Structures are given as structure tokens and as C-alpha cells.
C-alpha positions as CSV (number, residue, x, y, z in Angstrom):
1,M,10.8,8.0,28.7
2,E,11.9,5.0,26.7
3,W,10.8,4.3,23.7
4,P,8.9,1.1,22.9
5,D,10.5,-1.6,20.7
6,D,8.8,-2.0,17.2
7,S,6.4,-5.0,18.3
8,E,5.0,-2.9,21.7
9,R,4.4,0.2,19.6
10,C,2.6,-1.9,16.7
11,E,0.2,-3.3,18.9
12,K,-0.4,-0.1,20.8
13,K,-0.1,2.5,18.7
14,S,-0.4,1.8,15.9
15,F,-2.0,4.6,15.0
16,L,1.4,6.3,14.9
17,Y,1.3,5.1,11.3
18,E,-1.3,7.0,10.3
19,I,0.1,10.1,10.0
20,V,3.0,10.3,8.1
21,V,2.0,7.8,5.1
22,N,-2.0,6.3,5.7
23,Q,-2.4,3.4,4.3
24,W,-5.3,2.7,5.8
25,N,-7.2,5.5,4.6
26,G,-5.2,7.9,3.0
27,V,-5.3,10.9,4.9
28,D,-1.8,12.4,6.2
29,V,0.1,15.1,6.4
30,R,2.1,14.1,3.2
31,K,-0.4,14.5,1.2
32,W,-1.1,18.2,2.9
33,D,2.7,19.0,2.9
34,Y,2.8,18.6,-1.4
35,F,-0.7,20.1,-1.9
36,A,0.3,23.1,-0.2
37,R,3.9,23.2,-2.5
38,D,3.0,22.1,-5.4
39,C,0.1,23.8,-5.9
40,H,1.7,27.1,-4.7
41,Y,4.1,26.4,-7.5
42,L,1.8,24.8,-10.5
43,G,-0.4,27.8,-9.9
44,I,-3.1,25.5,-9.3
45,P,-5.9,26.3,-7.1
46,N,-6.1,24.8,-3.5
47,S,-9.3,24.9,-1.7
48,F,-8.4,22.1,0.9
49,D,-7.0,23.9,4.1
50,P,-5.7,21.2,6.5
51,Q,-6.2,23.0,9.7
52,R,-9.8,21.7,10.0
53,L,-8.7,18.6,10.3
54,L,-5.7,19.1,12.7
55,K,-7.7,21.1,14.8
56,S,-10.6,17.9,14.9
57,A,-8.2,14.8,15.2
58,R,-8.3,13.0,17.9
59,V,-7.1,9.0,19.0
60,C,-10.3,7.1,19.0
61,E,-11.5,3.6,20.7
62,V,-12.4,1.3,16.9
63,K,-13.0,-2.4,17.2
64,G,-10.7,-2.4,20.5
65,E,-8.2,-0.8,17.9
66,K,-6.9,2.6,18.5
67,H,-7.4,5.1,15.5
68,I,-7.0,8.7,15.0
69,C,-10.6,9.7,13.8
70,Y,-11.9,13.2,12.7
71,R,-15.0,14.8,13.3
72,D,-18.1,14.5,11.8
73,K,-18.9,18.0,10.6
74,V,-15.3,17.8,8.3
75,A,-16.3,14.9,6.6
76,D,-16.7,17.0,3.4
77,D,-13.3,18.6,3.9
78,I,-12.2,15.3,3.5
79,Y,-13.9,14.4,0.1
80,D,-12.1,18.0,-0.8
81,M,-8.6,16.8,0.4
82,F,-9.1,13.6,-2.1
83,H,-10.6,16.2,-5.1
84,T,-7.8,17.9,-4.7
85,R,-5.0,15.0,-5.5
86,Y,-7.4,14.1,-8.3
87,T,-7.0,17.5,-9.8
88,L,-3.0,17.2,-9.5
89,Y,-2.6,13.6,-10.6
90,N,-4.9,15.1,-13.5
91,Q,-2.9,18.6,-14.4
92,A,0.3,17.9,-13.4
93,Y,1.6,14.3,-12.6
94,Q,-0.1,12.9,-15.0
95,H,0.3,15.6,-17.6
96,K,1.1,14.1,-21.0
97,I,4.0,16.5,-21.4
98,V,5.9,15.2,-18.5
99,N,4.5,11.5,-19.1
100,I,6.5,11.6,-22.7
101,I,9.7,13.4,-20.9
102,E,9.7,10.6,-18.4
103,E,9.8,7.8,-20.6
104,K,12.2,9.0,-22.7
105,I,14.4,9.9,-19.8
106,S,14.0,6.5,-18.4
107,E,14.9,4.7,-22.0
108,A,18.1,6.9,-22.0
109,L,19.0,5.5,-19.2
110,I,18.8,2.3,-20.5
111,A,20.3,2.4,-23.3
112,A,23.3,4.1,-21.5
113,K,22.8,0.8,-19.1
114,D,26.6,-0.4,-19.9
115,K,28.0,2.7,-18.9
116,I,26.0,4.1,-16.9
117,T,28.6,3.0,-13.7
118,K,31.0,5.4,-14.9
119,L,29.2,8.1,-14.1
120,S,27.3,7.2,-11.6
121,P,28.6,7.2,-7.7
122,I,26.3,4.3,-7.0
123,P,28.3,1.1,-7.1
124,E,29.0,-1.8,-9.5
125,A,27.9,-4.0,-8.2
126,E,25.1,-2.9,-7.2
127,L,23.4,-1.1,-10.0
128,Q,24.7,-3.5,-12.4
129,K,22.4,-6.1,-11.1
130,D,18.9,-5.3,-13.3
131,I,19.2,-1.6,-13.9
132,K,16.3,-1.8,-16.3
133,R,14.3,-3.7,-14.3
134,K,14.4,-1.6,-11.2
135,I,13.9,1.1,-13.8
136,L,10.2,-0.3,-14.7
137,N,9.6,-1.2,-10.8
138,I,10.2,2.8,-10.5
139,Q,8.1,3.5,-13.3
140,N,5.2,0.7,-12.1
141,N,5.3,1.8,-8.5
142,E,5.9,-1.7,-7.8
143,K,5.1,-2.6,-4.0
144,G,7.2,-4.4,-1.5
145,G,11.2,-4.5,-0.8
146,E,11.5,-5.1,-4.9
147,K,10.6,-1.1,-4.8
148,L,12.6,0.2,-1.3
149,T,16.0,-1.6,-3.0
150,A,15.5,0.2,-5.9
151,M,14.7,3.3,-4.2
152,K,17.7,3.1,-2.5
153,E,19.9,2.6,-5.2
154,F,18.5,5.1,-7.5
155,I,18.1,8.0,-5.2
156,K,21.7,9.0,-6.2
157,L,20.9,9.4,-9.3
158,T,20.5,13.2,-9.7
159,D,20.1,15.6,-12.1
160,H,24.6,15.1,-12.7
161,I,23.3,11.7,-14.6
162,F,21.4,13.9,-17.6
163,E,24.1,16.4,-17.6
164,E,27.8,13.5,-18.1
165,I,25.6,12.0,-20.8
166,L,24.0,14.8,-22.2
167,Y,27.5,15.5,-23.3
168,S,29.6,12.9,-23.0
169,S,31.5,12.5,-26.1
170,D,31.5,8.4,-25.6
171,V,30.2,6.9,-29.2
172,N,28.8,4.3,-26.9
173,L,26.2,6.5,-25.0
174,K,25.3,8.6,-29.0
175,D,21.7,7.3,-28.7
176,A,20.9,8.0,-25.3
177,K,22.1,11.5,-26.0
178,M,20.0,11.7,-28.5
179,M,17.4,10.8,-26.5
180,L,18.3,13.4,-24.0
181,D,18.9,15.8,-26.8
182,D,15.4,15.5,-27.8
183,V,14.3,16.1,-24.3
184,V,16.1,19.4,-24.0
185,M,14.9,20.4,-27.6
186,R,11.5,19.9,-27.3
187,R,12.0,17.3,-29.8
188,L,9.0,15.0,-28.2
189,P,5.9,12.4,-29.9
190,K,2.8,14.6,-29.9
191,C,-0.3,13.5,-28.5
192,V,-3.0,13.0,-31.0
193,G,-5.5,13.0,-28.7
194,E,-7.1,11.8,-25.5
195,T,-10.2,10.5,-24.3
196,R,-11.9,8.6,-21.1
197,L,-12.0,4.7,-22.0
198,Q,-14.7,2.3,-20.7
199,E,-12.3,-0.5,-21.8
200,T,-8.3,-0.5,-22.5
201,G,-7.7,-1.7,-25.9
202,R,-5.4,-0.5,-28.3
203,I,-4.2,2.5,-26.7
204,F,-1.2,3.5,-26.4
205,E,-1.1,4.9,-23.1
206,V,-3.5,4.4,-19.9
207,I,-3.6,7.0,-17.0
208,K,-5.6,5.9,-14.1
209,L,-7.2,8.3,-11.8
210,D,-8.8,7.7,-8.7
211,Y,-9.7,9.6,-5.1
212,N,-6.9,7.5,-3.6
213,K,-8.9,4.0,-3.3
214,E,-9.1,3.5,-6.8
215,D,-13.3,2.0,-6.9
216,T,-13.8,2.6,-3.6
217,N,-15.8,6.0,-1.6
218,P,-12.5,6.7,-0.4
219,I,-14.5,8.6,3.5
220,N,-15.8,4.4,4.0
221,S,-12.1,3.6,5.4
222,V,-12.3,7.0,7.3
223,Y,-13.2,6.5,10.8
224,F,-15.0,9.7,12.4
225,Y,-15.9,10.9,16.1
226,R,-19.4,12.9,17.6
227,K,-20.3,15.7,20.0
228,K,-21.7,14.0,22.4
229,Q,-19.0,10.6,21.5
230,Q,-16.1,11.7,21.8
231,K,-13.1,8.7,22.1
232,K,-15.7,6.5,19.8
233,G,-14.8,5.8,15.9
234,C,-17.5,5.5,13.8
235,K,-18.6,5.5,10.1
236,I,-20.3,8.7,8.3
237,R,-23.6,8.2,7.7
238,K,-24.4,9.4,3.5
239,Y,-26.8,11.4,4.8
240,E,-24.2,13.4,6.9
241,V,-21.9,14.4,4.1
242,S,-22.5,16.8,0.8
243,S,-24.8,14.9,-2.3
244,L,-23.4,17.0,-4.8
245,L,-20.5,14.0,-5.3
246,P,-18.9,11.6,-7.9
247,K,-20.9,8.9,-8.0
248,K,-17.5,6.7,-9.4
249,F,-14.5,8.0,-7.6
250,R,-12.4,6.0,-10.6
251,E,-11.2,6.8,-14.3
252,Q,-8.6,5.6,-17.1
253,V,-7.8,8.0,-19.7
254,G,-6.1,7.2,-23.0
255,R,-3.8,8.8,-24.7
256,V,-2.0,8.0,-28.1
257,Y,1.1,9.4,-28.8
258,Y,2.5,10.3,-32.3
259,T,5.7,10.5,-33.9
260,K,5.9,13.8,-36.1
261,N,7.4,12.7,-39.8
262,S,4.9,16.1,-41.8
263,D,2.4,17.8,-41.2
264,E,0.2,16.1,-43.1
265,E,0.3,12.7,-41.1
266,E,-0.5,14.6,-37.9
267,K,-3.3,15.7,-39.7
268,D,-4.3,11.7,-40.8
269,A,-3.5,10.6,-37.2
270,K,-5.7,12.9,-35.4
271,E,-8.4,12.8,-37.3
272,C,-8.7,9.1,-37.4
273,F,-8.3,9.2,-33.1
274,I,-11.2,11.2,-33.3
275,W,-13.1,8.9,-35.6
276,W,-11.6,6.3,-33.4
277,C,-13.3,8.4,-30.1
278,L,-16.6,8.6,-32.5
279,G,-17.1,5.0,-32.8
280,K,-17.2,5.3,-36.4
281,C,-15.5,2.9,-38.8
282,V,-11.1,3.2,-39.5
283,I,-9.5,0.6,-41.8
284,E,-5.8,0.6,-42.5
285,L,-4.6,-1.0,-45.9
286,Y,-1.5,-2.0,-47.4
287,D,-0.6,-2.6,-51.0
288,Q,2.0,-5.6,-49.7
289,N,1.7,-8.3,-47.2
290,E,2.1,-8.8,-44.0
291,F,1.5,-4.9,-43.8
292,K,4.1,-3.8,-45.8
293,G,4.2,-1.3,-48.6
294,T,2.7,1.4,-48.5
295,K,0.1,2.6,-46.2
296,C,-3.5,4.1,-46.5
297,V,-6.2,4.8,-43.3
298,V,-9.5,5.5,-44.9
299,T,-12.5,6.2,-42.3
300,G,-15.4,6.0,-45.4
301,N,-16.7,4.7,-48.6
302,C,-13.8,4.4,-51.4
303,S,-15.5,3.6,-55.2
304,S,-11.5,3.4,-56.1
305,L,-8.3,3.4,-54.9
306,D,-7.4,5.8,-57.4
307,R,-7.5,8.5,-54.6
308,C,-5.1,7.5,-52.2
309,S,-1.7,6.5,-52.3
310,I,-2.3,2.4,-52.7
311,T,-3.8,0.6,-56.2
312,E,-4.7,-2.7,-54.7
313,V,-5.4,-4.1,-51.2
314,R,-2.7,-7.2,-50.2
315,S,-2.9,-6.6,-46.9
316,C,-4.8,-4.5,-44.0
317,K,-6.2,-3.6,-40.4
318,V,-9.7,-3.2,-39.3
319,I,-9.7,-1.0,-36.5
320,R,-12.8,-0.1,-36.2
321,G,-16.5,-0.5,-37.7
322,V,-17.0,-3.4,-40.7
323,W,-15.9,-3.5,-43.5
324,K,-16.6,-5.0,-46.9
325,L,-13.4,-5.1,-49.7
326,W,-15.2,-5.6,-53.1
327,K,-12.5,-7.5,-56.1
328,G,-13.6,-4.9,-58.8
329,R,-13.8,-1.3,-58.6
330,G,-17.6,0.5,-58.3
331,Y,-18.2,-2.0,-56.0
332,N,-17.9,-5.0,-58.9
333,G,-17.3,-8.7,-58.2
334,D,-16.8,-11.0,-55.0
335,D,-15.7,-8.9,-52.5
336,Y,-14.5,-10.1,-48.8
337,L,-16.7,-9.1,-45.4
338,L,-14.1,-8.7,-42.6
339,K,-14.2,-7.5,-39.2
340,E,-12.1,-6.1,-36.7
341,G,-8.8,-7.7,-36.8
342,Q,-6.1,-7.8,-38.5
343,Y,-5.6,-9.3,-41.8
344,P,-2.0,-10.2,-42.7
345,N,-2.6,-11.1,-46.5
346,L,-4.9,-12.4,-49.2
347,K,-5.6,-16.2,-48.0
348,A,-6.5,-14.3,-44.3
349,L,-9.2,-12.0,-46.9
350,S,-10.3,-14.8,-48.1
351,D,-10.6,-16.8,-45.2
352,S,-13.2,-14.6,-43.5
353,I,-17.1,-14.3,-44.0
354,S,-17.8,-13.8,-47.7
355,N,-20.6,-13.1,-49.9
356,A,-23.6,-14.2,-47.6
357,S,-25.0,-15.9,-50.7
358,A,-22.0,-17.6,-50.8
359,P,-20.8,-19.2,-48.0
360,A,-17.4,-20.6,-50.0
361,P,-14.8,-18.4,-50.4
362,A,-13.5,-17.4,-53.2
363,P,-10.7,-20.4,-55.0
364,V,-8.6,-17.9,-56.0
365,P,-7.7,-14.9,-53.4
366,D,-7.7,-11.8,-55.1
367,P,-6.5,-8.6,-54.2
368,A,-9.2,-5.4,-53.3
369,W,-9.9,-2.6,-55.8
370,C,-12.4,-0.8,-53.4
371,L,-14.1,-0.7,-50.0
372,E,-16.9,0.2,-48.6
373,C,-17.7,1.1,-45.0
374,L,-20.6,-0.7,-43.4
375,P,-22.3,0.6,-40.4
376,F,-25.4,-1.6,-40.1
377,T,-24.9,-5.1,-41.3
378,I,-26.8,-8.0,-39.5
379,H,-27.1,-12.2,-40.5
380,L,-30.4,-13.7,-40.7
381,Y,-30.2,-17.3,-40.3
382,E,-33.5,-19.2,-40.9
383,K,-33.0,-21.4,-38.2
384,E,-31.9,-21.8,-35.2
385,N,-28.2,-22.4,-33.9
386,F,-27.1,-19.9,-37.1
387,E,-28.6,-22.6,-39.8
388,G,-30.5,-23.2,-43.1
389,P,-30.5,-20.8,-45.4
390,I,-28.8,-17.1,-44.1
391,F,-29.6,-13.8,-45.2
392,E,-27.4,-10.6,-45.2
393,T,-28.8,-6.9,-44.9
394,T,-27.6,-3.4,-43.9
395,V,-30.5,-1.8,-44.6
396,D,-34.2,-1.7,-43.2
397,L,-36.7,-4.8,-44.1
398,H,-40.2,-4.1,-43.7
399,S,-40.2,-8.2,-44.9
400,L,-39.0,-11.2,-45.1
401,D,-40.4,-11.1,-48.8
402,G,-36.9,-11.8,-51.7
403,C,-34.9,-12.6,-49.1
404,G,-34.3,-16.3,-49.2
405,I,-35.7,-16.8,-46.0
406,K,-39.2,-17.2,-44.5
407,E,-38.2,-15.8,-40.8
408,V,-35.8,-15.1,-38.6
409,R,-34.4,-17.8,-35.7
410,S,-31.3,-16.6,-34.5
411,C,-28.9,-13.9,-36.1
412,K,-25.2,-12.0,-35.6
413,V,-25.4,-8.3,-35.3
414,L,-21.5,-7.9,-36.7
415,S,-21.9,-3.8,-36.0
416,G,-24.9,-0.8,-36.0
417,L,-28.1,-1.3,-33.4
418,W,-31.3,-3.3,-34.7
419,D,-34.7,-3.7,-33.7
420,L,-36.2,-7.2,-34.6
421,Y,-39.8,-7.5,-34.9
422,E,-42.4,-10.2,-34.2
423,G,-44.7,-9.2,-37.4
424,P,-44.2,-7.5,-41.0
425,G,-44.3,-4.1,-41.4
426,Y,-42.2,-3.1,-37.7
427,A,-45.3,-4.8,-35.8
428,V,-44.5,-5.1,-32.1
429,P,-43.2,-6.7,-30.0
430,R,-39.7,-5.2,-30.5
431,Y,-36.6,-6.5,-29.6
432,Q,-33.1,-4.0,-29.6
433,L,-29.9,-6.0,-30.6
434,K,-26.7,-4.5,-30.2
435,V,-23.3,-6.3,-31.9
436,G,-23.3,-9.6,-30.4
437,E,-24.9,-13.1,-32.0
438,Y,-27.9,-14.1,-31.0
439,P,-28.3,-18.5,-31.4
440,N,-32.3,-18.8,-30.8
441,P,-35.3,-16.2,-30.5
442,G,-34.9,-16.6,-26.6
443,S,-31.9,-15.0,-26.9
444,W,-33.1,-11.5,-27.9
445,G,-35.0,-10.9,-24.3
446,N,-37.5,-12.1,-22.0
447,G,-37.1,-15.4,-23.4
448,N,-40.1,-15.3,-26.2
449,T,-40.0,-18.2,-28.9
450,A,-41.2,-16.5,-31.8
451,P,-39.5,-16.1,-35.0
452,A,-39.2,-12.7,-36.5
453,L,-40.3,-11.0,-39.2
454,S,-39.5,-7.4,-40.1
455,V,-35.6,-5.5,-38.8
456,K,-35.0,-2.2,-38.9
457,R,-32.1,0.0,-38.3
458,L,-32.1,2.3,-34.8
459,T,-31.8,5.9,-36.2
460,S,-33.7,7.6,-34.0
461,Y,-32.5,10.9,-33.0
462,K,-32.9,12.9,-29.2
463,I,-30.9,15.1,-26.9
464,R,-31.4,16.6,-24.3
465,L,-29.7,20.2,-23.9
466,F,-29.1,22.8,-20.9
467,E,-28.5,26.1,-20.1
468,K,-26.0,24.9,-17.3
469,E,-22.7,23.1,-16.8
470,D,-24.0,19.9,-15.2
471,F,-26.7,19.0,-16.5
472,E,-29.0,22.2,-14.0
473,E,-31.9,23.4,-15.7
474,P,-33.7,25.1,-17.5
475,M,-33.2,22.0,-20.1
476,H,-34.7,21.7,-23.8
477,E,-35.0,18.4,-25.8
478,T,-35.4,18.0,-29.1
479,T,-35.5,15.2,-31.9
480,V,-35.0,17.9,-34.8
481,D,-32.0,20.2,-36.0
482,R,-32.1,23.5,-33.9
483,R,-30.7,26.3,-36.6
484,S,-30.6,28.7,-33.4
485,L,-32.3,28.4,-29.4
486,D,-34.7,31.6,-30.2
487,G,-37.9,29.9,-28.6
488,C,-36.4,26.9,-26.9
489,G,-36.6,28.0,-23.2
490,I,-32.8,28.4,-23.2
491,K,-30.0,30.5,-24.3
492,E,-27.1,28.4,-24.6
493,V,-25.8,25.2,-24.5
494,R,-23.6,24.3,-21.8
495,S,-23.7,20.6,-20.9
496,C,-26.2,18.0,-22.7
497,K,-27.1,14.4,-23.0
498,V,-27.4,12.5,-26.4
499,L,-30.4,9.6,-26.1
500,S,-29.9,8.6,-29.6
501,G,-28.5,9.3,-32.1
502,L,-25.2,10.9,-33.4
503,W,-25.3,14.9,-32.9
504,D,-23.6,17.8,-34.1
505,L,-22.7,20.6,-31.8
506,S,-22.0,24.4,-33.0
507,E,-20.7,27.4,-31.0
508,G,-22.0,29.7,-34.0
509,R,-25.8,29.8,-34.7
510,D,-27.0,28.3,-38.1
511,Y,-24.2,25.9,-37.3
512,A,-21.4,28.3,-37.8
513,E,-18.0,26.6,-36.6
514,P,-16.5,25.4,-34.7
515,S,-18.4,22.6,-34.7
516,Y,-18.6,18.9,-32.6
517,Q,-19.8,15.2,-33.4
518,L,-21.2,14.1,-30.3
519,M,-21.9,10.0,-29.3
520,E,-24.9,8.3,-28.8
521,G,-25.5,7.5,-24.8
522,E,-22.1,10.1,-23.8
523,E,-23.2,12.7,-21.6
524,Y,-21.1,16.2,-21.3
525,P,-21.2,17.8,-18.3
526,N,-19.0,20.7,-19.5
527,P,-17.9,22.0,-23.5
528,G,-14.4,21.1,-22.0
529,S,-16.4,17.7,-22.1
530,W,-16.7,17.6,-25.7
531,C,-13.6,18.8,-26.0
532,A,-14.2,22.7,-27.5
533,S,-12.1,25.1,-28.1
534,D,-12.1,27.1,-25.5
535,P,-13.6,25.1,-22.1
536,T,-15.9,27.7,-21.6
537,A,-17.9,28.6,-24.5
538,P,-21.2,27.4,-25.6
539,A,-23.4,26.1,-28.0
540,R,-25.7,28.1,-30.1
541,S,-27.1,25.3,-32.5
542,V,-27.9,21.1,-33.1
543,K,-27.4,19.2,-35.9
544,R,-28.6,15.3,-36.4
545,V,-25.5,13.6,-38.1
546,T,-27.5,11.4,-40.6
547,E,-24.3,10.4,-43.2
């Protein structure tokens, strides 16, 4: 029998391309093969059984085209397949150590690019075109012909290249040799920490994990057939699959790496990362311009820099929060009010927002001597569009008496969550504002036109505690500290939802260590999600963070 040419095969038997590497919906035997192999050698449980899919697979007609379809009753098995893929990427393929070593080896190959042709069987004319570009192509998984060309050239870059560089006596390969030696001796950067991201910001490495189709439910591209219509492909109905499925099919994991110079620096780096994850204030201070000289990282108020490693501030980087830097010790003298950003010199500090009562910046910039973290800061304006008298506050205002303004018709929330009230004494209606600018009363909700006459920080506390993982009941809701769970109707905490406020969750009774700080608005489906030292260890006491 004569095999049809490419054009005929593409038209009449396009379903053949869905067997090995299925770019249509990702259900292919290539995945089944590496699932079985990698799970076996890595010791990762593999609950996915491809036999059910193989037995039910058949070619059906879908909108005039032929596709490989599966029986409707195996839809949950397909979800299981994509979840297995996610697990392997999460635990193995994108493991932090794997990525660190991959980066080190890539840097070594780039450093050796001028000498690597003498070590490689690849012709120099092909390899020297742009070795760095082709390494990056492979790393970035670029699609198209460029990736295929790079793979053809680099398929011969086997372990012998690693060995040749590592044991080479060529002085020109010194840097590359040191990088590979670091890999062999495990002198690798440490992972300070990782967190699930809502957005990508200052994270060094962002890992994307999904169910093969990014944000899309992967089963939307899979066709099924039914018992009574075995030759016709169709989409699965929502009620025909399990309701215990994820609502999102993609997440981003941010990792920060740190090259360890001392135990103290490593401890500092980890602490700052935790503060960053919790949304706390973090600032980097330098005693010279352009972020040079001695560096000091601060996460709280400092009435004097004498206790730090620097004596004055001439440049800084505000990583998180709003900070007030004072020119005098003990929070005396003029100040610089700084939002998130970089301030390379004293002029940049002076050009920032100055004291609310003195809009003009100081004529002669001076270095700062102490600093204050402002978790709650709001600028109140008497007129719309940020005009007229202004008053800055970091505390609640029962009324505007003595503030220099009669009413609030626009405002800027620099940090924290605030409630604005139309009447004095926190009389409703109330409007809740997050960080941002609000040029008129209509911008803070409901199209209202009335000004505000009192403001209050949002500092309420409420948390829901669940005895089982994944928010399964029994459940207890509290707004106060719980030294123990006696009388709460639950024995321990294995998942929780923080409705408001900042909370400390402790593994032992009476707030006994270890404890973990939980953010407002976050959900923690299991102990591992709050970074418990033992992913199976529950909590037994909870306390509000009030400072």
C-alpha cells in the first residue's frame, strides 16, 4: 500500500498528528511515556493510567474533520493526566536546584563560546553563528524553525563537553571551568524563598505552571463521544465531570536566589523576603550617593541609625510601603516622604513629596538620620482634583477639627486601607479606599457628591479556621485571639481563610513556636501553604498582629 503524500495526509488523516505530539489539546503518548518513566525514577506517585484512554480512543467526525476522541466517561482521567503533568513540573522539572544548575551550565557554555568549537564535534561554521542566542532559544522554548535549528546543533552537546571544560587546562576557559566546578561542588546560590504571585514585579525568577493550556481549562479542546453516538465527536458537559476541580489552571511562582557570603547576610535576605511576601515595609539604605557605600536593610521604625551599620542616608530604595525619613534624630526636623521607588541622591529625596504642611521641598538637601515606616498614610484635600488645603494623617480622625481643612473632596491613599465617612464620628455612609488617587467624591464609590468628614484606618480582624484541609468543615470563625481551640468546635487548624487583619498562626497552644504570619484576604488550603516546617503539622492557637 502506497503511503499518501504530505498534503493528502494532512487533509484526510490529520488526526495522525494528534498521536505523538498533540498541539491541539495536549493529549498524546509522549506525555504518557515520560510520566511513567520520570515518576518511577523520581519516586513521585503516578495515579494516571493511560490504558483507560487507549481502550476508549477512536477517530470521530467533528465539524467535517477527523479527530481522536475519547469516551465521555474518561473525562476525569484526562484531568488526572494534566494534573500529573503539573505535579512533575512543580516538583521536578522546575525544581529550584534544577533551575540553578541549568543557569550555571548555560553561563559556562556562554563563557566558553570562543573555545568550545575545539571541544565540540559540531562544525565551527554552524556553532559560531551565535551560540549565546541558541542557548537562550532552548531555555526560552521559542517555537518555530529557530528552535529546531538550535536543537539540531545542540543535540550533540552531550556530557563530554561538560567534562572537557571542567578538566581543561586552557586559561581562557578559567571562568567557565569555575562555574562548572561550582556545580560539581554544590557551591550554588541559595533560594531565599518562593511565593505564589498575582503579578510579576521584582522577583528574580518567575516559574509558570499550568495544565498545558495556560489559563484555559485544558479539557475544552478535547473531543468525546457517547455510547449511543460513537462516530460523532462532541464537547463534554460541565456536569459530566467532577466538581472538585481547580477554578484556575495556571499560576506563577516567584523565586528569589541569593549568593551566600555569610550566615548573617543569608538570614537578612530570608527575613526581607518574608516581609516582602507579607506586604510589610522594606527599605534599603546607603550612606553614599548612587546606592554605593554601606548598605542596610530596614523593615521597621528606626529612631537613630546608630544601631545600624550606617550613620546617615544619602540614597535609598523603597521596596515596599511608605517611609518618612527625618533629617534630625528622634524624628525631629524636616522630613522626606517616600513612596516605592529609587532615590539615588539627596536631590531625589528632596524632590519627593515633602511635609504635607510645607509643600515646597527644602532648599538645601540634607542626609537623613532616622526613619519611620508608615503602614497607614493618607493625604486629604479640601477641594476636588487635589487642590486647596491639604492634611496628611497616619491615624484615625474622628472629625476634621484642628486639621486645617473643613471637609474632604479628594484624597490620595499612600499606604494601608482606609474608610471615609460622610459624617463626623464615623457616621455612615462609608467608603473603603485602597492605595490610589481619588480626585472627587464620586471616585470613591456609588457616584456620590457629598464630601467626607471623618476617616478611619481599616484594622478589623476576622479569620475562619477549618479542622480539615481544603476548607472542609467543621469550621470556627473568630475575631479575637485564641490561646487554644477548646470550646471552638474544632480540635486543630489545617486550613483557614483570613477575612481581615494580619494573624499569627502557631503550631502549639499558648502561641508556642513555630508560628506563621498570614495576610489579609489570603486563603491557605493546607499547612504547607503557610510554609509550615512540616507540611502536615496543624496549628492549635491563633493571635492577631496588632503592631
